[in-house]
Each structure stands twice: as structure tokens, then as C-alpha cells.
KOLGU-4560 file (N, C-alpha, C; in nm, 3 decimals, padded with zeros to 5 digits):
<recs>
<n_xx: -14.128 n_yy: 14.172 n_zz: -04.763 ca_xx: -14.161 ca_yy: 14.053 ca_zz: -04.692 c_xx: -14.150 c_yy: 13.934 c_zz: -04.752 mol: A seq: 1 type: UNK>
<n_xx: -14.243 n_yy: 13.943 n_zz: -04.856 ca_xx: -14.256 ca_yy: 13.812 ca_zz: -04.946 c_xx: -14.138 c_yy: 13.773 c_zz: -05.011 mol: A seq: 2 type: UNK>
<n_xx: -14.045 n_yy: 13.865 n_zz: -05.037 ca_xx: -13.917 ca_yy: 13.822 ca_zz: -05.111 c_xx: -13.841 c_yy: 13.752 c_zz: -04.996 mol: A seq: 3 type: UNK>
<n_xx: -13.839 n_yy: 13.814 n_zz: -04.876 ca_xx: -13.747 ca_yy: 13.738 ca_zz: -04.766 c_xx: -13.809 c_yy: 13.610 c_zz: -04.754 mol: A seq: 4 type: UNK>
<n_xx: -13.917 n_yy: 13.575 n_zz: -04.749 ca_xx: -13.993 ca_yy: 13.453 ca_zz: -04.719 c_xx: -13.953 c_yy: 13.351 c_zz: -04.836 mol: A seq: 5 type: UNK>
<n_xx: -13.965 n_yy: 13.385 n_zz: -04.965 ca_xx: -13.933 ca_yy: 13.325 ca_zz: -05.066 c_xx: -13.794 c_yy: 13.292 c_zz: -05.091 mol: A seq: 6 type: UNK>
<n_xx: -13.700 n_yy: 13.377 n_zz: -05.036 ca_xx: -13.550 ca_yy: 13.354 ca_zz: -05.020 c_xx: -13.527 c_yy: 13.248 c_zz: -04.932 mol: A seq: 7 type: UNK>
<n_xx: -13.578 n_yy: 13.281 n_zz: -04.795 ca_xx: -13.563 ca_yy: 13.159 ca_zz: -04.712 c_xx: -13.594 c_yy: 13.041 c_zz: -04.746 mol: A seq: 8 type: UNK>
<n_xx: -13.719 n_yy: 13.014 n_zz: -04.813 ca_xx: -13.750 ca_yy: 12.884 ca_zz: -04.852 c_xx: -13.666 c_yy: 12.828 c_zz: -04.955 mol: A seq: 9 type: UNK>
<n_xx: -13.608 n_yy: 12.930 n_zz: -05.042 ca_xx: -13.521 ca_yy: 12.871 ca_zz: -05.132 c_xx: -13.394 c_yy: 12.829 c_zz: -05.087 mol: A seq: 10 type: UNK>
<n_xx: -13.340 n_yy: 12.902 n_zz: -04.979 ca_xx: -13.220 ca_yy: 12.850 ca_zz: -04.910 c_xx: -13.246 c_yy: 12.741 c_zz: -04.834 mol: A seq: 11 type: UNK>
<n_xx: -13.349 n_yy: 12.705 n_zz: -04.773 ca_xx: -13.375 ca_yy: 12.592 ca_zz: -04.700 c_xx: -13.381 c_yy: 12.485 c_zz: -04.805 mol: A seq: 12 type: UNK>
<n_xx: -13.451 n_yy: 12.490 n_zz: -04.924 ca_xx: -13.445 ca_yy: 12.384 ca_zz: -05.015 c_xx: -13.296 c_yy: 12.356 c_zz: -05.054 mol: A seq: 13 type: UNK>
<n_xx: -13.219 n_yy: 12.439 n_zz: -05.076 ca_xx: -13.082 ca_yy: 12.421 ca_zz: -05.118 c_xx: -12.998 c_yy: 12.355 c_zz: -05.013 mol: A seq: 14 type: UNK>
<n_xx: -13.029 n_yy: 12.394 n_zz: -04.893 ca_xx: -12.950 ca_yy: 12.340 ca_zz: -04.775 c_xx: -12.982 c_yy: 12.196 c_zz: -04.753 mol: A seq: 15 type: UNK>
<n_xx: -13.126 n_yy: 12.159 n_zz: -04.778 ca_xx: -13.167 ca_yy: 12.021 ca_zz: -04.769 c_xx: -13.102 c_yy: 11.939 c_zz: -04.868 mol: A seq: 16 type: UNK>
<n_xx: -13.076 n_yy: 11.973 n_zz: -04.980 ca_xx: -13.011 ca_yy: 11.887 ca_zz: -05.089 c_xx: -12.865 c_yy: 11.884 c_zz: -05.034 mol: A seq: 17 type: UNK>
<n_xx: -12.821 n_yy: 11.956 n_zz: -04.978 ca_xx: -12.666 ca_yy: 11.971 ca_zz: -04.940 c_xx: -12.657 c_yy: 11.872 c_zz: -04.801 mol: A seq: 18 type: UNK>
<n_xx: -12.762 n_yy: 11.874 n_zz: -04.720 ca_xx: -12.757 ca_yy: 11.796 ca_zz: -04.602 c_xx: -12.786 c_yy: 11.642 c_zz: -04.644 mol: A seq: 19 type: UNK>
<n_xx: -12.866 n_yy: 11.623 n_zz: -04.743 ca_xx: -12.896 ca_yy: 11.494 ca_zz: -04.779 c_xx: -12.771 c_yy: 11.421 c_zz: -04.852 mol: A seq: 20 type: UNK>
<n_xx: -12.713 n_yy: 11.504 n_zz: -04.927 ca_xx: -12.601 ca_yy: 11.451 ca_zz: -04.974 c_xx: -12.467 c_yy: 11.405 c_zz: -04.876 mol: A seq: 21 type: UNK>
<n_xx: -12.473 n_yy: 11.488 n_zz: -04.784 ca_xx: -12.371 ca_yy: 11.464 ca_zz: -04.672 c_xx: -12.424 c_yy: 11.346 c_zz: -04.581 mol: A seq: 22 type: UNK>
<n_xx: -12.544 n_yy: 11.327 n_zz: -04.561 ca_xx: -12.601 ca_yy: 11.222 ca_zz: -04.474 c_xx: -12.574 c_yy: 11.082 c_zz: -04.564 mol: A seq: 23 type: UNK>
<n_xx: -12.608 n_yy: 11.100 n_zz: -04.704 ca_xx: -12.570 ca_yy: 10.955 ca_zz: -04.796 c_xx: -12.428 c_yy: 10.926 c_zz: -04.787 mol: A seq: 24 type: UNK>
<n_xx: -12.342 n_yy: 11.052 n_zz: -04.792 ca_xx: -12.202 ca_yy: 11.011 ca_zz: -04.783 c_xx: -12.151 c_yy: 10.944 c_zz: -04.657 mol: A seq: 25 type: UNK>
<n_xx: -12.218 n_yy: 11.013 n_zz: -04.548 ca_xx: -12.168 ca_yy: 10.966 ca_zz: -04.409 c_xx: -12.219 c_yy: 10.812 c_zz: -04.404 mol: A seq: 26 type: UNK>
<n_xx: -12.347 n_yy: 10.781 n_zz: -04.459 ca_xx: -12.396 ca_yy: 10.655 ca_zz: -04.441 c_xx: -12.309 c_yy: 10.555 c_zz: -04.525 mol: A seq: 27 type: UNK>
<n_xx: -12.267 n_yy: 10.578 n_zz: -04.623 ca_xx: -12.169 ca_yy: 10.506 ca_zz: -04.722 c_xx: -12.046 c_yy: 10.480 c_zz: -04.661 mol: A seq: 28 type: UNK>
<n_xx: -11.999 n_yy: 10.584 n_zz: -04.593 ca_xx: -11.850 ca_yy: 10.567 ca_zz: -04.535 c_xx: -11.873 c_yy: 10.471 c_zz: -04.418 mol: A seq: 29 type: UNK>
<n_xx: -11.977 n_yy: 10.474 n_zz: -04.350 ca_xx: -11.983 ca_yy: 10.387 ca_zz: -04.227 c_xx: -12.017 c_yy: 10.240 c_zz: -04.287 mol: A seq: 30 type: UNK>
<n_xx: -12.090 n_yy: 10.222 n_zz: -04.377 ca_xx: -12.106 ca_yy: 10.089 ca_zz: -04.431 c_xx: -11.973 c_yy: 10.048 c_zz: -04.496 mol: A seq: 31 type: UNK>
<n_xx: -11.898 n_yy: 10.130 n_zz: -04.563 ca_xx: -11.762 ca_yy: 10.065 ca_zz: -04.613 c_xx: -11.653 c_yy: 10.054 c_zz: -04.522 mol: A seq: 32 type: UNK>
<n_xx: -11.666 n_yy: 10.123 n_zz: -04.409 ca_xx: -11.536 ca_yy: 10.121 ca_zz: -04.309 c_xx: -11.528 c_yy: 09.978 c_zz: -04.240 mol: A seq: 33 type: UNK>
<n_xx: -11.619 n_yy: 09.889 n_zz: -04.230 ca_xx: -11.618 ca_yy: 09.764 ca_zz: -04.160 c_xx: -11.528 c_yy: 09.683 c_zz: -04.248 mol: A seq: 34 type: UNK>
<n_xx: -11.555 n_yy: 09.656 n_zz: -04.373 ca_xx: -11.471 ca_yy: 09.561 ca_zz: -04.444 c_xx: -11.348 c_yy: 09.609 c_zz: -04.483 mol: A seq: 35 type: UNK>
<n_xx: -11.320 n_yy: 09.758 n_zz: -04.475 ca_xx: -11.193 ca_yy: 09.802 ca_zz: -04.503 c_xx: -11.113 c_yy: 09.776 c_zz: -04.371 mol: A seq: 36 type: UNK>
<n_xx: -11.166 n_yy: 09.807 n_zz: -04.257 ca_xx: -11.087 ca_yy: 09.777 ca_zz: -04.141 c_xx: -11.046 c_yy: 09.631 c_zz: -04.141 mol: A seq: 37 type: UNK>
<n_xx: -11.148 n_yy: 09.555 n_zz: -04.159 ca_xx: -11.104 ca_yy: 09.395 ca_zz: -04.160 c_xx: -10.989 c_yy: 09.374 c_zz: -04.241 mol: A seq: 38 type: UNK>
<n_xx: -11.005 n_yy: 09.432 n_zz: -04.364 ca_xx: -10.883 ca_yy: 09.405 ca_zz: -04.433 c_xx: -10.755 c_yy: 09.466 c_zz: -04.395 mol: A seq: 39 type: UNK>
<n_xx: -10.770 n_yy: 09.596 n_zz: -04.318 ca_xx: -10.651 ca_yy: 09.667 ca_zz: -04.273 c_xx: -10.582 c_yy: 09.570 c_zz: -04.151 mol: A seq: 40 type: UNK>
<n_xx: -10.668 n_yy: 09.495 n_zz: -04.069 ca_xx: -10.621 ca_yy: 09.409 ca_zz: -03.960 c_xx: -10.544 c_yy: 09.291 c_zz: -04.028 mol: A seq: 41 type: UNK>
<n_xx: -10.587 n_yy: 09.258 n_zz: -04.158 ca_xx: -10.544 ca_yy: 09.147 ca_zz: -04.212 c_xx: -10.404 c_yy: 09.197 c_zz: -04.290 mol: A seq: 42 type: UNK>
<n_xx: -10.355 n_yy: 09.308 n_zz: -04.294 ca_xx: -10.227 ca_yy: 09.348 ca_zz: -04.341 c_xx: -10.248 c_yy: 09.428 c_zz: -04.469 mol: A seq: 43 type: UNK>
<n_xx: -10.359 n_yy: 09.442 n_zz: -04.522 ca_xx: -10.386 ca_yy: 09.520 ca_zz: -04.637 c_xx: -10.387 c_yy: 09.667 c_zz: -04.613 mol: A seq: 44 type: UNK>
<n_xx: -10.329 n_yy: 09.747 n_zz: -04.684 ca_xx: -10.349 ca_yy: 09.890 ca_zz: -04.663 c_xx: -10.480 c_yy: 09.960 c_zz: -04.679 mol: A seq: 45 type: UNK>
<n_xx: -10.518 n_yy: 10.062 n_zz: -04.614 ca_xx: -10.652 ca_yy: 10.132 ca_zz: -04.648 c_xx: -10.681 c_yy: 10.153 c_zz: -04.787 mol: A seq: 46 type: UNK>
<n_xx: -10.592 n_yy: 10.199 n_zz: -04.840 ca_xx: -10.619 ca_yy: 10.242 ca_zz: -04.999 c_xx: -10.650 c_yy: 10.121 c_zz: -05.068 mol: A seq: 47 type: UNK>
<n_xx: -10.562 n_yy: 10.034 n_zz: -05.056 ca_xx: -10.587 ca_yy: 09.889 ca_zz: -05.133 c_xx: -10.714 c_yy: 09.815 c_zz: -05.077 mol: A seq: 48 type: UNK>
<n_xx: -10.741 n_yy: 09.834 n_zz: -04.942 ca_xx: -10.853 ca_yy: 09.780 ca_zz: -04.890 c_xx: -10.990 c_yy: 09.846 c_zz: -04.951 mol: A seq: 49 type: UNK>
<n_xx: -10.986 n_yy: 09.964 n_zz: -04.978 ca_xx: -11.088 ca_yy: 10.053 ca_zz: -05.029 c_xx: -11.105 c_yy: 10.025 c_zz: -05.174 mol: A seq: 50 type: UNK>
<n_xx: -11.009 n_yy: 09.992 n_zz: -05.241 ca_xx: -11.011 ca_yy: 09.946 ca_zz: -05.387 c_xx: -11.085 c_yy: 09.819 c_zz: -05.377 mol: A seq: 51 type: UNK>
<n_xx: -11.028 n_yy: 09.729 n_zz: -05.295 ca_xx: -11.092 ca_yy: 09.586 ca_zz: -05.296 c_xx: -11.235 c_yy: 09.590 c_zz: -05.262 mol: A seq: 52 type: UNK>
<n_xx: -11.274 n_yy: 09.662 n_zz: -05.170 ca_xx: -11.419 ca_yy: 09.681 ca_zz: -05.129 c_xx: -11.489 c_yy: 09.736 c_zz: -05.254 mol: A seq: 53 type: UNK>
<n_xx: -11.450 n_yy: 09.845 n_zz: -05.317 ca_xx: -11.514 ca_yy: 09.904 ca_zz: -05.420 c_xx: -11.528 c_yy: 09.811 c_zz: -05.546 mol: A seq: 54 type: UNK>
<n_xx: -11.413 n_yy: 09.738 n_zz: -05.571 ca_xx: -11.419 ca_yy: 09.638 ca_zz: -05.689 c_xx: -11.501 c_yy: 09.511 c_zz: -05.659 mol: A seq: 55 type: UNK>
<n_xx: -11.494 n_yy: 09.475 n_zz: -05.538 ca_xx: -11.581 ca_yy: 09.339 ca_zz: -05.487 c_xx: -11.733 c_yy: 09.375 c_zz: -05.490 mol: A seq: 56 type: UNK>
<n_xx: -11.760 n_yy: 09.488 n_zz: -05.482 ca_xx: -11.919 ca_yy: 09.528 ca_zz: -05.459 c_xx: -11.994 c_yy: 09.476 c_zz: -05.567 mol: A seq: 57 type: UNK>
<n_xx: -11.959 n_yy: 09.515 n_zz: -05.699 ca_xx: -12.039 ca_yy: 09.463 ca_zz: -05.796 c_xx: -12.043 c_yy: 09.321 c_zz: -05.819 mol: A seq: 58 type: UNK>
<n_xx: -11.917 n_yy: 09.248 n_zz: -05.789 ca_xx: -11.916 ca_yy: 09.090 ca_zz: -05.805 c_xx: -12.002 c_yy: 09.049 c_zz: -05.706 mol: A seq: 59 type: UNK>
<n_xx: -12.011 n_yy: 09.090 n_zz: -05.582 ca_xx: -12.096 ca_yy: 09.033 ca_zz: -05.480 c_xx: -12.251 c_yy: 09.049 c_zz: -05.502 mol: A seq: 60 type: UNK>
<n_xx: -12.297 n_yy: 09.171 n_zz: -05.567 ca_xx: -12.416 ca_yy: 09.188 ca_zz: -05.587 c_xx: -12.466 c_yy: 09.106 c_zz: -05.729 mol: A seq: 61 type: UNK>
<n_xx: -12.371 n_yy: 09.081 n_zz: -05.819 ca_xx: -12.394 ca_yy: 09.006 ca_zz: -05.933 c_xx: -12.420 c_yy: 08.848 c_zz: -05.876 mol: A seq: 62 type: UNK>
<n_xx: -12.346 n_yy: 08.808 n_zz: -05.784 ca_xx: -12.345 ca_yy: 08.669 ca_zz: -05.745 c_xx: -12.439 c_yy: 08.621 c_zz: -05.628 mol: A seq: 63 type: UNK>
<n_xx: -12.528 n_yy: 08.739 n_zz: -05.588 ca_xx: -12.598 ca_yy: 08.709 ca_zz: -05.469 c_xx: -12.751 c_yy: 08.672 c_zz: -05.527 mol: A seq: 64 type: UNK>
<n_xx: -12.757 n_yy: 08.638 n_zz: -05.640 ca_xx: -12.893 ca_yy: 08.597 ca_zz: -05.679 c_xx: -12.978 c_yy: 08.689 c_zz: -05.757 mol: A seq: 65 type: UNK>
<n_xx: -12.917 n_yy: 08.818 n_zz: -05.788 ca_xx: -12.984 ca_yy: 08.927 ca_zz: -05.857 c_xx: -12.984 c_yy: 08.876 c_zz: -06.000 mol: A seq: 66 type: UNK>
<n_xx: -13.083 n_yy: 08.891 n_zz: -06.074 ca_xx: -13.114 ca_yy: 08.855 ca_zz: -06.191 c_xx: -13.193 c_yy: 08.940 c_zz: -06.282 mol: A seq: 67 type: UNK>
<n_xx: -13.169 n_yy: 08.947 n_zz: -06.420 ca_xx: -13.258 ca_yy: 09.046 ca_zz: -06.492 c_xx: -13.390 c_yy: 09.018 c_zz: -06.479 mol: A seq: 68 type: UNK>
<n_xx: -13.499 n_yy: 09.114 n_zz: -06.483 ca_xx: -13.634 ca_yy: 09.085 ca_zz: -06.491 c_xx: -13.687 c_yy: 08.998 c_zz: -06.609 mol: A seq: 69 type: UNK>
<n_xx: -13.774 n_yy: 08.933 n_zz: -06.588 ca_xx: -13.818 ca_yy: 08.837 ca_zz: -06.691 c_xx: -13.856 c_yy: 08.912 c_zz: -06.844 mol: A seq: 70 type: UNK>
<n_xx: -13.899 n_yy: 09.043 n_zz: -06.844 ca_xx: -13.923 ca_yy: 09.106 ca_zz: -06.952 c_xx: -13.798 c_yy: 09.143 c_zz: -07.026 mol: A seq: 71 type: UNK>
<n_xx: -13.685 n_yy: 09.151 n_zz: -06.958 ca_xx: -13.572 ca_yy: 09.174 ca_zz: -07.018 c_xx: -13.513 c_yy: 09.053 c_zz: -07.110 mol: A seq: 72 type: UNK>
<n_xx: -13.539 n_yy: 08.927 n_zz: -07.057 ca_xx: -13.494 ca_yy: 08.808 ca_zz: -07.140 c_xx: -13.559 c_yy: 08.810 c_zz: -07.259 mol: A seq: 73 type: UNK>
<n_xx: -13.680 n_yy: 08.826 n_zz: -07.282 ca_xx: -13.749 ca_yy: 08.813 ca_zz: -07.383 c_xx: -13.715 c_yy: 08.920 c_zz: -07.502 mol: A seq: 74 type: UNK>
<n_xx: -13.691 n_yy: 09.037 n_zz: -07.449 ca_xx: -13.635 ca_yy: 09.122 ca_zz: -07.522 c_xx: -13.509 c_yy: 09.111 c_zz: -07.586 mol: A seq: 75 type: UNK>
<n_xx: -13.411 n_yy: 09.060 n_zz: -07.495 ca_xx: -13.284 ca_yy: 09.030 ca_zz: -07.529 c_xx: -13.270 c_yy: 08.919 c_zz: -07.632 mol: A seq: 76 type: UNK>
<n_xx: -13.375 n_yy: 08.825 n_zz: -07.619 ca_xx: -13.371 ca_yy: 08.711 ca_zz: -07.712 c_xx: -13.413 c_yy: 08.759 c_zz: -07.860 mol: A seq: 77 type: UNK>
<n_xx: -13.494 n_yy: 08.866 n_zz: -07.867 ca_xx: -13.533 ca_yy: 08.922 ca_zz: -07.992 c_xx: -13.421 c_yy: 08.997 c_zz: -08.075 mol: A seq: 78 type: UNK>
<n_xx: -13.326 n_yy: 09.030 n_zz: -07.996 ca_xx: -13.204 ca_yy: 09.102 ca_zz: -08.059 c_xx: -13.103 c_yy: 09.017 c_zz: -08.106 mol: A seq: 79 type: UNK>
<n_xx: -13.108 n_yy: 08.902 n_zz: -08.067 ca_xx: -13.000 ca_yy: 08.811 ca_zz: -08.112 c_xx: -13.038 c_yy: 08.752 c_zz: -08.243 mol: A seq: 80 type: UNK>
<n_xx: -12.925 n_yy: 08.733 n_zz: -08.335 ca_xx: -12.942 ca_yy: 08.679 ca_zz: -08.475 c_xx: -12.955 c_yy: 08.527 c_zz: -08.460 mol: A seq: 81 type: UNK>
<n_xx: -13.012 n_yy: 08.482 n_zz: -08.572 ca_xx: -13.036 ca_yy: 08.332 ca_zz: -08.570 c_xx: -12.893 c_yy: 08.273 c_zz: -08.607 mol: A seq: 82 type: UNK>
<n_xx: -12.856 n_yy: 08.159 n_zz: -08.547 ca_xx: -12.722 ca_yy: 08.109 ca_zz: -08.552 c_xx: -12.722 c_yy: 08.045 c_zz: -08.718 mol: A seq: 83 type: UNK>
<n_xx: -12.582 n_yy: 08.049 n_zz: -08.765 ca_xx: -12.583 ca_yy: 07.995 ca_zz: -08.889 c_xx: -12.564 c_yy: 07.834 c_zz: -08.885 mol: A seq: 84 type: UNK>
<n_xx: -12.550 n_yy: 07.789 n_zz: -08.786 ca_xx: -12.504 ca_yy: 07.627 ca_zz: -08.748 c_xx: -12.653 c_yy: 07.562 c_zz: -08.697 mol: A seq: 85 type: UNK>
<n_xx: -12.762 n_yy: 07.646 n_zz: -08.700 ca_xx: -12.879 ca_yy: 07.575 ca_zz: -08.648 c_xx: -12.944 c_yy: 07.492 c_zz: -08.749 mol: A seq: 86 type: UNK>
<n_xx: -13.000 n_yy: 07.375 n_zz: -08.724 ca_xx: -13.055 ca_yy: 07.284 ca_zz: -08.806 c_xx: -13.191 c_yy: 07.352 c_zz: -08.893 mol: A seq: 87 type: UNK>
<n_xx: -13.197 n_yy: 07.301 n_zz: -09.010 ca_xx: -13.296 ca_yy: 07.369 ca_zz: -09.089 c_xx: -13.422 c_yy: 07.283 c_zz: -09.075 mol: A seq: 88 type: UNK>
</recs>
């Protein structure tokens, strides 16, 4: 009886992971379908529209005001070598 209960709990855990992956995939496909449909109405094929949306996503997130956290700027500055053209 204990083995059956442990096996059932294990299977529920594994099924929960699969269901979560399927739900995230479904959500992502719903989010991406609107821009791809818009491009499809403009004469762009679905494959090229999907590539354009996937390619444009990082550029949109980069230009939307997202910046490195402040601690990254100070750390990055310490990695840079001093310039040879700097005044002495």
C-alpha cells in the first residue's frame, strides 16, 4: 500500500512537470500568434513572420529601457584596462 502511494505521488509529480511545460508552451504560442497574424495579413508568410517576431523580441526588450543593474556597471568598469591615450 505504501509503495502504491509513493508511486502515485511520483507520477503526479512527473505529470505536473509535463503539464507545466505544456501550459507555458500554450501561453507562449498565444502571445506570439497576434504579431505573426498581423504580419501574415501584411503579406509575410507565417514562417518568416515567426522568425521576425523571434528576432525582434530581444531588440524590443533591449530598447524598452531595460538596463544593467547598478552593481554591474561598477564591476564592468573594473575589468577595463586604462587607455594608452589618457592624459598623465
